[in-house]
All heavy atoms as an XYZ file, in Angstrom:
714
protein
N    -105.964    -53.529     85.539
C    -106.833    -54.266     86.435
C    -106.218    -55.641     86.641
O    -105.748    -56.268     85.716
C    -108.231    -54.351     85.830
C    -109.247    -54.990     86.747
S    -110.904    -55.090     86.052
C    -111.394    -53.399     86.078
N    -106.222    -56.119     87.889
C    -105.593    -57.402     88.168
C    -106.449    -58.554     87.642
O    -107.659    -58.437     87.492
C    -105.382    -57.563     89.677
O    -106.617    -57.759     90.328
N    -105.780    -59.657     87.393
C    -106.488    -60.816     86.853
C    -107.485    -61.374     87.867
O    -108.502    -61.944     87.489
C    -105.499    -61.890     86.429
O    -104.740    -62.321     87.541
N    -107.204    -61.204     89.148
C    -108.131    -61.660     90.178
C    -109.447    -60.912     90.123
O    -110.523    -61.497     90.268
N    -109.364    -59.594     89.896
C    -110.583    -58.788     89.812
C    -111.373    -59.126     88.550
O    -112.604    -59.177     88.574
C    -110.240    -57.302     89.832
C    -109.782    -56.812     91.183
C    -109.512    -55.332     91.172
C    -109.053    -54.847     92.517
N    -108.784    -53.406     92.517
N    -110.662    -59.341     87.459
C    -111.329    -59.701     86.205
C    -112.028    -61.045     86.367
O    -113.192    -61.199     85.983
C    -110.316    -59.750     85.036
C    -110.948    -60.349     83.797
C    -109.768    -58.357     84.752
N    -111.343    -62.006     86.961
C    -111.917    -63.334     87.167
C    -113.146    -63.250     88.066
O    -114.173    -63.853     87.769
C    -110.879    -64.268     87.790
C    -111.355    -65.682     88.095
C    -111.762    -66.396     86.816
C    -110.273    -66.451     88.789
N    -113.050    -62.476     89.135
C    -114.189    -62.313     90.034
C    -115.357    -61.661     89.307
O    -116.502    -62.064     89.483
C    -113.785    -61.480     91.250
C    -114.807    -61.361     92.363
C    -115.172    -62.730     92.905
C    -114.268    -60.489     93.469
N    -115.100    -60.672     88.463
C    -116.158    -60.029     87.684
C    -116.822    -60.983     86.717
O    -118.046    -60.974     86.566
N    -116.019    -61.805     86.065
C    -116.569    -62.784     85.119
C    -117.446    -63.795     85.855
O    -118.560    -64.113     85.412
C    -115.432    -63.503     84.352
C    -115.955    -64.705     83.591
C    -114.743    -62.530     83.406
N    -116.956    -64.289     86.985
C    -117.740    -65.251     87.760
C    -119.037    -64.632     88.271
O    -120.090    -65.274     88.245
C    -116.922    -65.785     88.930
C    -115.784    -66.737     88.568
C    -114.980    -67.093     89.809
C    -116.323    -67.995     87.921
N    -118.987    -63.387     88.705
C    -120.197    -62.710     89.172
C    -121.185    -62.538     88.023
O    -122.395    -62.715     88.200
C    -119.843    -61.364     89.786
N    -120.697    -62.198     86.835
C    -121.564    -62.053     85.666
C    -122.218    -63.360     85.275
O    -123.412    -63.406     84.952
N    -121.441    -64.430     85.327
C    -121.986    -65.750     84.998
C    -123.063    -66.136     86.013
O    -124.135    -66.616     85.643
C    -120.860    -66.814     84.955
C    -119.962    -66.570     83.745
C    -121.431    -68.225     84.919
C    -118.703    -67.409     83.741
N    -122.776    -65.899     87.286
C    -123.742    -66.247     88.332
C    -125.018    -65.429     88.174
O    -126.128    -65.967     88.293
C    -123.133    -66.018     89.708
N    -124.896    -64.142     87.891
C    -126.079    -63.295     87.720
C    -126.884    -63.741     86.504
O    -128.120    -63.816     86.560
C    -125.649    -61.830     87.574
N    -126.230    -64.066     85.423
C    -126.919    -64.526     84.220
C    -127.651    -65.842     84.454
O    -128.790    -66.025     84.014
N    -126.994    -66.746     85.150
C    -127.627    -68.031     85.455
C    -128.831    -67.839     86.368
O    -129.878    -68.473     86.179
C    -126.617    -68.975     86.102
N    -128.704    -66.948     87.323
C    -129.814    -66.681     88.240
C    -131.013    -66.093     87.509
O    -132.142    -66.568     87.670
C    -129.356    -65.732     89.348
C    -130.399    -65.329     90.379
C    -130.847    -66.549     91.170
C    -129.846    -64.272     91.294
N    -130.779    -65.106     86.677
C    -131.872    -64.486     85.920
C    -132.499    -65.498     84.968
O    -133.730    -65.604     84.867
C    -131.371    -63.234     85.153
C    -132.419    -62.737     84.176
C    -131.000    -62.135     86.135
N    -131.686    -66.267     84.289
C    -132.204    -67.276     83.361
C    -133.048    -68.331     84.065
O    -134.088    -68.750     83.570
N    -132.601    -68.735     85.224
C    -133.339    -69.742     85.981
C    -134.649    -69.174     86.516
O    -135.679    -69.848     86.511
C    -132.478    -70.269     87.144
O    -131.251    -70.766     86.613
C    -133.177    -71.391     87.883
N    -134.617    -67.943     86.994
C    -135.832    -67.327     87.534
C    -136.886    -67.097     86.451
O    -138.082    -67.130     86.727
C    -135.491    -66.008     88.232
C    -134.744    -66.141     89.563
C    -134.351    -64.762     90.073
C    -135.570    -66.866     90.603
N    -136.454    -66.856     85.232
C    -137.395    -66.582     84.152
C    -137.864    -67.851     83.433
O    -138.754    -67.787     82.592
C    -136.779    -65.601     83.147
C    -136.472    -64.199     83.701
C    -135.797    -63.362     82.624
C    -137.725    -63.517     84.218
N    -137.291    -68.970     83.748
C    -137.669    -70.228     83.099
C    -139.047    -70.680     83.597
O    -139.365    -70.533     84.780
C    -136.633    -71.305     83.406
N    -139.868    -71.220     82.711
C    -141.224    -71.628     83.098
C    -141.241    -73.022     83.751
O    -141.570    -74.022     83.121
C    -141.978    -71.634     81.773
C    -140.930    -71.952     80.765
C    -139.661    -71.320     81.276
N    -140.847    -73.096     85.023
C    -140.842    -74.354     85.757
C    -141.483    -74.148     87.126
O    -141.699    -73.013     87.553
C    -139.411    -74.865     85.932
C    -138.736    -75.252     84.638
C    -137.312    -75.740     84.862
O    -136.810    -75.637     85.985
O    -136.715    -76.220     83.899
N    -141.726    -75.265     87.814
C    -142.268    -75.187     89.161
C    -141.259    -74.498     90.077
O    -140.047    -74.587     89.865
C    -142.533    -76.604     89.704
C    -143.753    -77.275     89.134
C    -143.919    -78.693     89.644
C    -143.983    -78.744     91.148
N    -144.258    -80.103     91.663
N    -141.774    -73.837     91.089
C    -140.904    -73.136     92.040
C    -139.936    -74.057     92.749
O    -138.768    -73.711     92.958
N    -140.395    -75.241     93.123
C    -139.506    -76.170     93.824
C    -138.367    -76.631     92.914
O    -137.225    -76.765     93.360
C    -140.296    -77.368     94.346
O    -140.909    -78.065     93.276
N    -138.681    -76.856     91.636
C    -137.627    -77.243     90.681
C    -136.636    -76.102     90.493
O    -135.426    -76.319     90.416
C    -138.234    -77.632     89.330
C    -139.030    -78.922     89.399
O    -138.802    -79.711     90.347
O    -139.864    -79.155     88.505
N    -137.165    -74.893     90.419
C    -136.307    -73.716     90.242
C    -135.395    -73.545     91.449
O    -134.198    -73.273     91.301
C    -137.166    -72.453     90.033
O    -137.992    -72.636     88.884
C    -136.300    -71.229     89.839
N    -135.928    -73.710     92.654
C    -135.110    -73.575     93.863
C    -134.010    -74.633     93.893
O    -132.867    -74.348     94.254
C    -135.991    -73.667     95.105
C    -136.791    -72.404     95.371
C    -137.476    -72.451     96.730
N    -138.517    -73.469     96.806
C    -139.772    -73.291     96.397
N    -140.140    -72.139     95.861
N    -140.654    -74.269     96.503
N    -134.341    -75.868     93.501
C    -133.335    -76.930     93.471
C    -132.219    -76.593     92.486
O    -131.045    -76.793     92.769
C    -133.977    -78.267     93.104
C    -134.800    -78.870     94.207
C    -135.452    -80.171     93.760
C    -136.402    -80.703     94.814
N    -137.116    -81.903     94.363
N    -132.625    -76.076     91.330
C    -131.611    -75.696     90.326
C    -130.735    -74.572     90.851
O    -129.514    -74.577     90.659
C    -132.286    -75.252     89.029
C    -132.727    -76.374     88.148
C    -133.233    -75.837     86.828
C    -133.621    -76.960     85.896
N    -134.076    -76.462     84.606
N    -131.350    -73.578     91.494
C    -130.576    -72.456     92.035
C    -129.579    -72.935     93.081
O    -128.412    -72.516     93.084
C    -131.506    -71.400     92.647
C    -132.279    -70.525     91.680
C    -133.241    -69.624     92.440
C    -131.330    -69.682     90.843
N    -130.035    -73.802     93.970
C    -129.129    -74.326     94.989
C    -127.995    -75.127     94.372
O    -126.841    -75.012     94.780
C    -129.904    -75.186     95.992
C    -130.821    -74.427     96.952
C    -131.636    -75.404     97.792
C    -130.009    -73.508     97.833
N    -128.327    -75.924     93.379
C    -127.311    -76.729     92.711
C    -126.281    -75.843     92.011
O    -125.075    -76.054     92.150
C    -127.966    -77.669     91.707
O    -126.986    -78.376     90.985
N    -126.779    -74.862     91.263
C    -125.857    -73.965     90.563
C    -125.053    -73.135     91.553
O    -123.863    -72.893     91.350
C    -126.623    -73.048     89.607
C    -127.120    -73.767     88.383
C    -127.766    -72.829     87.400
C    -128.353    -73.648     86.275
N    -128.178    -73.064     84.990
N    -125.702    -72.719     92.633
C    -124.985    -71.961     93.662
C    -123.853    -72.771     94.260
O    -122.750    -72.258     94.470
N    -124.119    -74.046     94.528
C    -123.072    -74.922     95.056
C    -121.935    -75.090     94.054
O    -120.760    -75.072     94.425
C    -123.647    -76.287     95.430
C    -124.534    -76.237     96.667
O    -124.440    -75.258     97.442
O    -125.335    -77.182     96.846
N    -122.301    -75.235     92.787
C    -121.274    -75.381     91.743
C    -120.397    -74.133     91.678
O    -119.172    -74.233     91.604
C    -121.916    -75.633     90.379
C    -122.593    -76.996     90.285
O    -122.321    -77.860     91.160
O    -123.398    -77.188     89.342
N    -121.034    -72.965     91.689
C    -120.274    -71.718     91.615
C    -119.431    -71.520     92.863
O    -118.291    -71.047     92.788
C    -121.195    -70.521     91.396
C    -121.795    -70.475     90.012
C    -123.151    -70.303     89.823
C    -120.999    -70.609     88.883
C    -123.710    -70.272     88.557
C    -121.540    -70.585     87.617
C    -122.894    -70.407     87.459
O    -123.431    -70.380     86.214
N    -119.962    -71.890     94.007
C    -119.207    -71.768     95.247
C    -117.963    -72.654     95.210
O    -116.873    -72.222     95.599
C    -120.087    -72.128     96.444
C    -119.450    -71.969     97.815
C    -119.037    -70.521     98.050
C    -120.414    -72.417     98.894
N    -118.122    -73.871     94.720
C    -116.970    -74.771     94.590
C    -115.933    -74.191     93.639
O    -114.725    -74.247     93.904
C    -117.405    -76.153     94.093
C    -118.183    -76.938     95.142
O    -118.088    -76.594     96.337
O    -118.896    -77.886     94.750
N    -116.393    -73.620     92.540
C    -115.471    -73.021     91.567
C    -114.741    -71.828     92.175
O    -113.529    -71.669     91.987
C    -116.250    -72.592     90.321
C    -115.362    -72.165     89.182
C    -116.143    -71.904     87.907
O    -117.223    -72.493     87.721
O    -115.646    -71.088     87.106
N    -115.465    -71.005     92.911
C    -114.840    -69.840     93.554
C    -113.833    -70.291     94.605
O    -112.741    -69.730     94.714
C    -115.921    -68.917     94.163
C    -116.685    -68.219     93.038
C    -115.302    -67.887     95.094
C    -117.900    -67.446     93.504
N    -114.171    -71.326     95.361
C    -113.237    -71.853     96.359
C    -111.960    -72.352     95.681
O    -110.859    -72.099     96.169
C    -113.874    -72.991     97.148
C    -114.851    -72.542     98.196
C    -115.440    -73.751     98.932
C    -116.491    -73.359     99.930
N    -117.086    -74.534    100.599
N    -112.118    -73.056     94.579
C    -110.949    -73.562     93.851
C    -110.071    -72.410     93.365
O    -108.844    -72.448     93.507
C    -111.367    -74.429     92.663
C    -111.989    -75.753     93.076
O    -111.803    -76.156     94.246
O    -112.655    -76.381     92.228
N    -110.702    -71.383     92.795
C    -109.950    -70.227     92.305
C    -109.264    -69.511     93.463
O    -108.120    -69.063     93.345
C    -110.876    -69.263     91.558
C    -111.415    -69.803     90.259
C    -110.337    -69.970     89.216
O    -109.373    -69.239     89.164
N    -110.506    -70.979     88.374
N    -109.961    -69.374     94.579
C    -109.389    -68.709     95.749
C    -108.190    -69.483     96.274
O    -107.146    -68.899     96.590
C    -110.456    -68.559     96.842
C    -109.977    -67.825     98.057
C    -109.771    -66.459     98.020
C    -109.730    -68.509     99.240
C    -109.319    -65.775     99.134
C    -109.282    -67.843    100.362
C    -109.089    -66.469    100.316
N    -108.324    -70.812     96.357
C    -107.200    -71.634     96.821
C    -106.013    -71.546     95.870
O    -104.859    -71.526     96.305
C    -107.644    -73.086     96.999
C    -108.542    -73.262     98.200
O    -108.480    -72.500     99.156
N    -109.400    -74.268     98.155
N    -106.307    -71.477     94.579
C    -105.234    -71.327     93.592
C    -104.528    -69.976     93.776
O    -103.301    -69.895     93.728
C    -105.826    -71.431     92.186
C    -104.800    -71.482     91.085
C    -105.444    -71.675     89.722
O    -106.247    -72.608     89.569
O    -105.115    -70.882     88.819
N    -105.311    -68.937     94.003
C    -104.746    -67.603     94.232
C    -103.898    -67.598     95.500
O    -102.793    -67.047     95.514
C    -105.867    -66.566     94.325
C    -105.444    -65.133     94.643
C    -104.589    -64.574     93.515
C    -106.661    -64.260     94.867
N    -104.398    -68.210     96.570
C    -103.628    -68.273     97.815
C    -102.318    -69.030     97.615
O    -101.276    -68.610     98.127
C    -104.444    -68.949     98.913
C    -105.502    -68.104     99.598
C    -106.237    -68.932    100.653
C    -104.908    -66.874    100.230
N    -102.375    -70.118     96.874
C    -101.152    -70.882     96.597
C    -100.142    -70.056     95.827
O     -98.945    -70.078     96.129
N    -100.625    -69.310     94.859
C     -99.745    -68.455     94.066
C     -99.119    -67.370     94.933
O     -97.916    -67.101     94.844
C    -100.542    -67.828     92.918
O     -99.764    -66.881     92.234
N     -99.938    -66.748     95.786
C     -99.418    -65.702     96.678
C     -98.410    -66.274     97.667
O     -97.389    -65.648     97.956
C    -100.572    -65.027     97.429
C    -101.490    -64.152     96.593
C    -102.651    -63.657     97.437
C    -100.732    -62.984     95.998
N     -98.679    -67.473     98.159
C     -97.756    -68.117     99.100
C     -96.413    -68.381     98.427
O     -95.354    -68.123     99.010
C     -98.361    -69.424     99.608
C     -97.502    -70.139    100.607
C     -98.142    -71.437    101.073
C     -97.204    -72.181    101.998
N     -97.728    -73.487    102.375
N     -96.448    -68.876     97.182
C     -95.205    -69.136     96.448
C     -94.411    -67.855     96.230
O     -93.198    -67.826     96.408
C     -95.506    -69.806     95.115
C     -95.953    -71.231     95.268
O     -95.730    -71.864     96.296
N     -96.614    -71.759     94.248
N     -95.112    -66.785     95.844
C     -94.426    -65.511     95.624
C     -93.827    -64.988     96.925
O     -92.709    -64.464     96.943
C     -95.380    -64.481     95.026
C     -95.682    -64.747     93.578
C     -96.582    -63.695     92.988
C     -96.904    -64.032     91.537
N     -97.744    -63.031     90.910
N     -94.575    -65.111     98.026
C     -94.064    -64.666     99.315
C     -92.807    -65.437     99.696
O     -91.825    -64.853    100.155
C     -95.136    -64.830    100.401
C     -94.659    -64.461    101.770
C     -94.577    -63.133    102.141
C     -94.283    -65.443    102.675
C     -94.119    -62.780    103.399
C     -93.829    -65.104    103.930
C     -93.745    -63.769    104.302
N     -92.829    -66.755     99.501
C     -91.665    -67.576     99.827
C     -90.466    -67.198     98.971
O     -89.332    -67.126     99.461
C     -92.005    -69.054     99.670
C     -92.941    -69.572    100.740
C     -93.436    -70.990    100.497
O     -93.155    -71.557     99.415
O     -94.117    -71.518    101.393
N     -90.692    -66.930     97.679
C     -89.606    -66.521     96.789
C     -88.991    -65.208     97.263
O     -87.765    -65.076     97.352
C     -90.115    -66.343     95.359
C     -90.430    -67.623     94.632
C     -91.059    -67.361     93.270
O     -91.049    -66.204     92.799
O     -91.563    -68.322     92.662
N     -89.841    -64.233     97.571
C     -89.342    -62.922     98.005
C     -88.656    -63.026     99.358
O     -87.674    -62.325     99.622
C     -90.478    -61.899     98.060
C     -91.086    -61.611     96.706
C     -90.051    -61.117     95.716
C     -90.648    -60.910     94.346
N     -89.658    -60.546     93.348
N     -89.150    -63.900    100.215
C     -88.524    -64.101    101.513
C     -87.119    -64.665    101.352
O     -86.170    -64.218    102.009
C     -89.379    -65.043    102.357
O     -88.780    -65.293    103.599
N     -86.973    -65.631    100.456
C     -85.656    -66.213    100.184
C     -84.720    -65.157     99.593
O     -83.545    -65.076     99.976
C     -85.773    -67.403     99.240
C     -86.412    -68.623     99.868
C     -86.663    -69.744     98.876
O     -86.228    -69.634     97.710
O     -87.308    -70.733     99.275
N     -85.234    -64.343     98.681
C     -84.417    -63.284     98.087
C     -83.968    -62.292     99.153
O     -82.819    -61.837     99.150
C     -85.194    -62.551     96.989
C     -85.398    -63.367     95.736
C     -86.264    -62.657     94.704
O     -86.520    -61.442     94.850
O     -86.692    -63.314     93.745
N     -84.874    -61.954    100.066
C     -84.533    -61.012    101.136
C     -83.474    -61.606    102.056
O     -82.545    -60.898    102.479
C     -85.783    -60.638    101.927
N     -83.586    -62.893    102.368
C     -82.587    -63.546    103.219
C     -81.217    -63.568    102.541
O     -80.196    -63.344    103.186
C     -83.040    -64.961    103.573
C     -84.186    -64.989    104.547
C     -84.706    -66.395    104.818
O     -84.275    -67.365    104.194
N     -85.640    -66.507    105.739
N     -81.216    -63.832    101.231
C     -79.950    -63.824    100.492
C     -79.334    -62.430    100.492
O     -78.128    -62.269    100.704
C     -80.172    -64.295     99.055
C     -80.450    -65.775     98.929
C     -80.745    -66.191     97.488
O     -80.411    -65.435     96.548
O     -81.306    -67.280     97.301
N     -80.148    -61.415    100.252
C     -79.653    -60.041    100.234
C     -79.119    -59.655    101.605
O     -78.081    -58.992    101.722
C     -80.760    -59.081     99.797
N     -79.826    -60.059    102.654
C     -79.373    -59.780    104.016
C     -78.024    -60.436    104.270
O     -77.111    -59.811    104.808
C     -80.406    -60.268    105.029
C     -79.927    -60.201    106.456
C     -79.889    -58.992    107.129
C     -79.495    -61.351    107.117
C     -79.441    -58.928    108.430
C     -79.039    -61.300    108.414
C     -79.012    -60.085    109.083
O     -78.552    -60.023    110.372
N     -77.896    -61.701    103.862
C     -76.633    -62.415    104.064
C     -75.483    -61.752    103.320
O     -74.388    -61.580    103.869
N     -75.733    -61.328    102.084
C     -74.691    -60.645    101.310
C     -74.321    -59.315    101.947
O     -73.148    -58.957    102.038
C     -75.149    -60.427     99.868
C     -75.199    -61.684     99.043
C     -75.709    -61.403     97.635
C     -75.837    -62.675     96.828
N     -76.378    -62.421     95.482
N     -75.328    -58.578    102.382
C     -75.070    -57.288    103.017
C     -74.301    -57.446    104.315
O     -73.394    -56.668    104.611
N     -74.648    -58.447    105.088
C     -73.957    -58.691    106.353
C     -72.493    -59.054    106.100
O     -71.599    -58.576    106.798
C     -74.666    -59.811    107.106
C     -74.122    -60.057    108.490
C     -74.952    -61.099    109.224
C     -74.388    -61.341    110.609
N     -75.152    -62.352    111.343
N     -72.270    -59.897    105.079
C     -70.903    -60.287    104.740
C     -70.086    -59.067    104.321
O     -68.949    -58.871    104.790
C     -70.915    -61.330    103.601
O     -71.650    -62.469    104.034
C     -69.517    -61.741    103.212
N     -70.663    -58.217    103.476
C     -69.939    -57.010    103.022
C     -69.683    -56.070    104.192
O     -68.612    -55.464    104.280
C     -70.725    -56.305    101.929
C     -70.692    -57.030    100.608
C     -71.303    -56.203     99.511
C     -71.284    -57.008     98.238
N     -70.487    -56.392     97.214
N     -70.646    -55.942    105.082
C     -70.459    -55.080    106.250
C     -69.314    -55.593    107.112
O     -68.450    -54.828    107.541
C     -71.753    -55.008    107.074
C     -71.581    -54.291    108.375
C     -71.534    -52.901    108.400
C     -71.454    -54.992    109.568
C     -71.366    -52.236    109.603
C     -71.281    -54.332    110.765
C     -71.233    -52.945    110.792
N     -69.306    -56.910    107.364
C     -68.241    -57.484    108.183
C     -66.881    -57.329    107.516
O     -65.879    -57.067    108.189
C     -68.536    -58.953    108.493
C     -69.654    -59.107    109.506
O     -69.881    -58.222    110.334
N     -70.375    -60.212    109.440
N     -66.824    -57.486    106.202
C     -65.561    -57.294    105.478
C     -65.089    -55.851    105.616
O     -63.902    -55.599    105.873
C     -65.738    -57.657    104.002
C     -65.885    -59.137    103.742
C     -66.228    -59.444    102.294
O     -66.408    -58.502    101.476
O     -66.345    -60.644    101.963
N     -65.999    -54.913    105.456
C     -65.635    -53.504    105.573
C     -65.206    -53.170    106.996
O     -64.247    -52.416    107.210
C     -66.805    -52.617    105.154
N     -65.882    -53.734    107.975
C     -65.532    -53.494    109.375
C     -64.133    -54.036    109.676
O     -63.320    -53.359    110.309
C     -66.573    -54.159    110.285
C     -66.339    -53.923    111.763
C     -67.489    -54.457    112.603
C     -67.365    -55.964    112.700
N     -68.304    -56.536    113.685
N     -63.852    -55.241    109.203
C     -62.527    -55.831    109.427
C     -61.443    -55.034    108.710
O     -60.355    -54.840    109.249
C     -62.508    -57.286    108.970
C     -63.326    -58.183    109.867
O     -63.541    -57.868    111.033
N     -63.793    -59.292    109.331
N     -61.752    -54.583    107.520
C     -60.799    -53.773    106.766
C     -60.515    -52.468    107.505
O     -59.368    -52.029    107.605
C     -61.377    -53.485    105.368
C     -60.346    -53.011    104.369
C     -60.953    -52.910    102.986
O     -61.553    -53.875    102.511
O     -60.808    -51.812    102.389
N     -61.551    -51.867    108.062
C     -61.383    -50.637    108.821
C     -60.555    -50.883    110.075
O     -59.650    -50.109    110.399
C     -62.750    -50.068    109.202
C     -62.681    -48.841    110.033
C     -62.325    -47.612    109.481
C     -62.972    -48.886    111.419
C     -62.257    -46.470    110.259
C     -62.896    -47.748    112.183
C     -62.549    -46.548    111.603
N     -60.831    -51.983    110.774
C     -60.065    -52.311    111.977
C     -58.597    -52.536    111.657
O     -57.698    -52.071    112.361
C     -60.625    -53.570    112.645
C     -61.868    -53.345    113.443
C     -62.302    -54.645    114.120
C     -63.578    -54.475    114.896
N     -64.020    -55.730    115.519
N     -58.343    -53.228    110.536
C     -56.960    -53.481    110.123
C     -56.247    -52.180    109.763
O     -55.079    -51.997    110.110
C     -56.926    -54.440    108.939
C     -57.326    -55.844    109.347
O     -57.266    -56.209    110.506
N     -57.759    -56.625    108.353
N     -56.936    -51.283    109.083
C     -56.295    -50.018    108.723
C     -56.065    -49.150    109.950
O     -55.076    -48.432    110.026
C     -57.137    -49.271    107.697
O     -58.370    -48.862    108.244
N     -56.938    -49.245    110.949
C     -56.749    -48.474    112.197
C     -55.601    -49.058    113.014
O     -54.873    -48.327    113.674
C     -58.043    -48.471    113.013
C     -59.176    -47.699    112.371
S     -58.761    -45.999    111.975
C     -58.766    -45.259    113.589
N     -55.440    -50.373    112.961
C     -54.371    -51.028    113.705
C     -53.010    -50.682    113.126
O     -52.013    -50.635    113.836
C     -54.582    -52.537    113.714
N     -52.953    -50.417    111.835
C     -51.701    -50.078    111.181
C     -51.245    -48.670    111.522
O     -50.075    -48.357    111.414
C     -51.834    -50.221    109.674
C     -52.000    -51.667    109.222
C     -52.239    -51.793    107.720
O     -52.257    -50.772    107.016
O     -52.419    -52.939    107.272
N     -52.170    -47.829    111.939
C     -51.809    -46.454    112.290
C     -51.147    -46.455    113.591
O     -50.493    -46.201    114.299
C     -53.045    -45.567    112.318
C     -53.742    -45.346    110.990
C     -55.007    -44.512    111.215
C     -52.832    -44.628    110.026
């Protein structure tokens, strides 16, 4: 299981636990709603931060693989051109 899925599951569990705990607490409804909104905002901010971190990580990996692909392409092109020139030279000698 990927770490992203595990993290999302943990965050969902924490949010569900906080929601149930807040709903069962003996307080006024308006106080409970304020707490829920506050906690919801906190969790949303945390999820946004985690999502941005994940996007940054994916972007870095994509850039690394893109650079590797460009290097491989350049090496392959060079070898192809060398082989083509070698073939042309051997044909010219015939």
